[in-house]
C-alpha positions in Angstrom: 15.1 -8.6 4.8 16.7 -6.3 2.2 17.1 -7.5 -1.4 18.6 -6.2 -4.6 16.3 -5.8 -7.6 17.2 -8.8 -9.8 15.6 -12.1 -10.9 14.6 -14.4 -8.1 12.8 -17.8 -7.9 9.3 -16.4 -7.6 7.9 -19.4 -5.7 10.6 -19.0 -3.0 9.9 -15.2 -2.8 6.1 -15.9 -2.4 6.8 -18.6 0.2 8.9 -16.1 2.2 6.1 -13.5 2.0 3.3 -15.8 3.1 5.5 -17.2 5.9 5.4 -13.6 7.3 8.7 -12.3 6.0 8.9 -8.6 5.1 11.0 -7.8 2.1 12.6 -4.4 1.2 13.9 -4.0 -2.3 16.6 -1.3 -2.6 16.8 1.5 -5.1 14.7 0.2 -7.9 15.0 2.3 -11.1 11.4 1.5 -12.0 10.2 2.8 -8.6 12.4 5.9 -9.1 10.7 6.4 -12.5 7.3 6.1 -10.9 8.3 8.8 -8.4 9.2 11.1 -11.3 5.8 10.6 -12.8 4.2 11.4 -9.4 6.4 14.5 -9.1 5.4 15.8 -12.6 1.7 15.2 -12.0 2.0 17.0 -8.6 3.6 20.0 -10.2 0.9 20.1 -12.8 -1.9 20.0 -10.2 -0.4 22.2 -7.4 1.7 24.5 -9.6 4.7 24.2 -7.2 7.2 21.4 -6.5 6.6 18.4 -4.4 9.4 19.4 -2.0 7.6 22.7 -1.2 4.5 20.7 -0.1 6.6 18.5 2.1 8.4 21.5 3.7 7.2 22.2 7.3 7.4 25.9 6.7 5.0 26.0 3.8 1.6 27.5 4.6 -1.1 25.2 3.2 -4.2 26.3 1.4 -6.5 23.6 2.8 -9.5 23.7 0.4 -7.3 24.0 -2.7 -4.9 21.2 -1.6 -7.9 19.0 -0.9 -9.2 19.4 -4.4 -5.9 19.0 -6.1 -4.8 16.0 -4.1 -8.1 14.2 -4.8 -7.6 14.9 -8.5 -4.1 13.5 -8.2 -5.3 10.3 -6.5 -7.8 9.7 -9.3 -5.2 10.2 -12.0 -2.7 7.8 -10.4 -5.3 5.0 -9.7 -5.1 3.6 -13.3 -2.2 5.6 -14.7 -0.8 3.6 -17.6 2.7 5.0 -17.2 2.8 4.0 -13.5 1.4 0.6 -14.4 4.1 0.0 -17.1 6.9 0.8 -14.7 5.4 -1.2 -11.8 5.0 -4.3 -14.0 8.6 -3.8 -15.2 9.7 -3.8 -11.6 7.8 -7.1 -11.0 9.3 -8.6 -14.2 12.8 -7.7 -13.0 12.1 -9.7 -9.8 11.1 -12.8 -11.9 7.3 -12.5 -11.7 5.4 -13.8 -14.8 3.3 -10.8 -15.8 0.6 -13.1 -17.3 0.0 -14.5 -13.8 -0.4 -11.2 -12.0 -3.8 -9.8 -10.9 -3.4 -6.3 -9.6 -5.4 -3.7 -7.6 -5.4 0.0 -8.5 -2.6 2.3 -7.4 -3.4 4.2 -4.3 -1.8 7.5 -3.3 -2.1 8.3 0.4 -1.3 11.5 2.3 -0.5 11.3 6.0 -0.2 14.8 7.5 1.6 15.8 10.7 -0.4 14.7 13.8 -3.3 17.1 14.4 -3.4 18.4 10.8 -5.9 17.8 8.1 -5.5 15.0 5.6 -6.5 15.3 2.0 -8.2 13.0 -0.5 -10.1 9.8 -0.1 -7.3 7.9 1.8 -6.5 9.0 5.3 -3.9 7.7 7.7 -4.8 4.1 8.5 -5.4 2.6 11.9 -4.0 -0.9 12.5 -5.6 -3.3 10.0 -5.1 -6.3 7.8 -5.9 -5.7 4.1 -7.5 -9.1 4.0 -10.3 -7.9 6.4 -11.6 -5.8 3.5 -10.9 -8.1 0.6 -11.1 -11.7 2.1 -8.4 -12.5 -0.5 -5.7 -14.3 1.5 -3.2 -14.7 -1.3 -2.7 -10.9 -1.5 0.8 -9.3 -1.7 1.2 -5.7 -0.6 3.7 -3.2 -2.1 4.3 0.2 -0.3 6.7 3.0 -1.0 7.1 6.7 -0.4 8.2 9.1 -3.2 10.6 10.7 -0.7 12.9 9.7 2.2 11.0 8.7 5.3 12.1 7.9 8.9 10.6 5.3 11.2 8.4 8.0 12.7 6.4 8.9 9.6 6.3 5.8 7.4 4.5 2.6 8.0 4.5 0.1 10.9 3.9 -3.7 10.7 3.3 -6.0 13.7 5.0 -9.3 12.8 4.0 -11.1 16.1 0.3 -10.6 15.2 0.6 -12.5 11.9 -1.6 -15.4 13.1 -3.1 -13.8 16.2 -6.9 -13.2 16.4 -7.5 -9.5 16.7 -10.8 -7.9 17.4 -11.9 -5.6 14.5 -14.9 -4.1 12.7 -14.7 -6.2 9.5 -18.2 -7.5 10.0 -19.6 -3.9 9.8 -17.3 -2.2 7.4 -18.5 -1.6 3.9 -16.5 -0.7 0.8 -19.7 0.7 -0.8 -20.0 3.2 2.2 -16.4 4.1 1.8 -17.0 5.1 -1.8 -20.1 7.2 -0.9 -19.4 8.7 2.6 -16.7 11.3 3.1 -14.2 10.5 5.9 -15.5 6.9 6.1 -12.5 4.7 6.9 -10.8 3.2 3.8 -10.3 -0.2 5.5 -11.7 -2.2 8.4 -9.5 -1.6 11.5 -8.9 -2.6 15.1 -8.9 -0.3 18.2 -6.8 -2.7 20.1 -3.9 -1.0 21.8 -0.7 -2.5 20.4 2.6 -2.3 22.4 5.0 0.0 20.5 7.7 -2.6 21.1 5.8 -5.1 19.0 5.6 -2.7 16.0 8.3 -2.8 13.3 9.0 0.7 11.9 10.7 1.5 8.7 13.2 4.1 7.5 13.2 4.1 3.7 15.3 6.0 1.1 13.6 7.3 -2.0 13.4 4.4 -4.4 13.0 1.6 -1.8 9.8 -0.4 -1.7 8.4 -2.7 1.0 6.7 -6.0 0.0 4.7 -8.0 2.6 1.6 -10.3 3.0 -1.7 -8.5 3.1 -2.4 -10.7 6.1 0.1 -8.7 8.2 -1.4 -6.3 10.7 -0.1 -2.8 9.7 -0.9 0.9 9.8 0.3 4.5 9.3 3.0 6.1 11.4 2.6 9.8 12.0 4.6 12.5 13.7 5.4 16.2 12.9 6.4 15.5 9.3 4.2 15.0 6.2 4.3 11.8 4.2 2.9 10.6 0.9 3.1 7.0 -0.2 2.0 4.9 -3.1 0.5 1.4 -2.4 -0.9 -1.4 -4.4 -1.7 -5.1 -4.0 -1.3 -8.1 -6.3 -2.4 -11.7 -6.4 0.0 -14.0 -8.2 -2.0 -17.0 -9.6 0.7 -19.6 -9.5 -0.3 -23.3 -9.6 2.6 -24.3 -7.3 0.9 -26.5 -4.7 3.9 -26.1 -2.3 2.9 -22.5 -1.6 1.0 -22.2 1.7 -1.2 -19.1 1.9 -2.2 -17.5 5.3 -5.4 -18.8 6.8 -8.2 -16.6 7.9 -8.0 -16.0 11.7 -10.2 -12.9 12.3 -11.9 -11.6 9.1 -15.6 -11.5 9.9 -16.8 -10.3 6.6 -18.7 -12.8 4.3 -17.9 -10.7 1.2 -14.9 -11.4 -1.1 -13.5 -8.8 -3.4 -11.8 -10.8 -6.1 -13.1 -8.2 -8.5 -10.6 -5.6 -7.2 -7.9 -7.6 -8.9 -7.6 -7.5 -12.7 -5.2 -9.5 -14.8 -2.2 -7.4 -15.9 -2.4 -8.6 -19.5 -6.1 -9.6 -20.2 -7.8 -7.2 -17.7 -10.0 -10.1 -16.6 -11.2 -10.3 -13.0 -9.7 -12.7 -10.5 -11.8 -15.8 -10.0 
């Protein structure tokens, strides 16, 4: 469902999200401002414009790009300017900022198929974010800083929302991800998913997808490059009418509430 960026009844939005609806907010000025911040930081690191990096004809310097992109990822994670703009976006939608617990901001690069990816976040296989966090009230936000087609963006599998899927969540370790190069950033499934069941997205610059972290999703790749920014929030609303997704296939016994810090007090989620 596509929405304009304006004030909504937050409880109704959250109910939609945790019922499995996928929301796309169009042309947010705050998201466009975040993109400008990313573009400026990219230029400072790489010393050429973002568009040149995305160009298919540009000859990449692999070792230099790896170093610069990792630096860029680390700067974006807790960037105060990005944070202010993202919280402004949530405020415009009607969220009470005091009730928001948020994760870091993650920049991910998905190269053309067969090419090298950079930084700590590689293209992701099908996964639920809740396999890694065990936090089922998690809301995901995902957007690219450039136009993307359905072939190089993200896919979501709506029909798997409450389906048990075999995965490696019992073995995956966040601590290993932090220490071991090329260790997967999330638990994942190797199950072959029929392409017809995947929902693909074409997005214009400034659009942002919002969906439950319980949704099975992953990276779409083709012959074009893609960069995206992603983050997750937990909205601590006492509204008892909101029904959160139930665990169907997370086999980890570890919860990562400490990933989510309050947007005002910086206290950890409990």
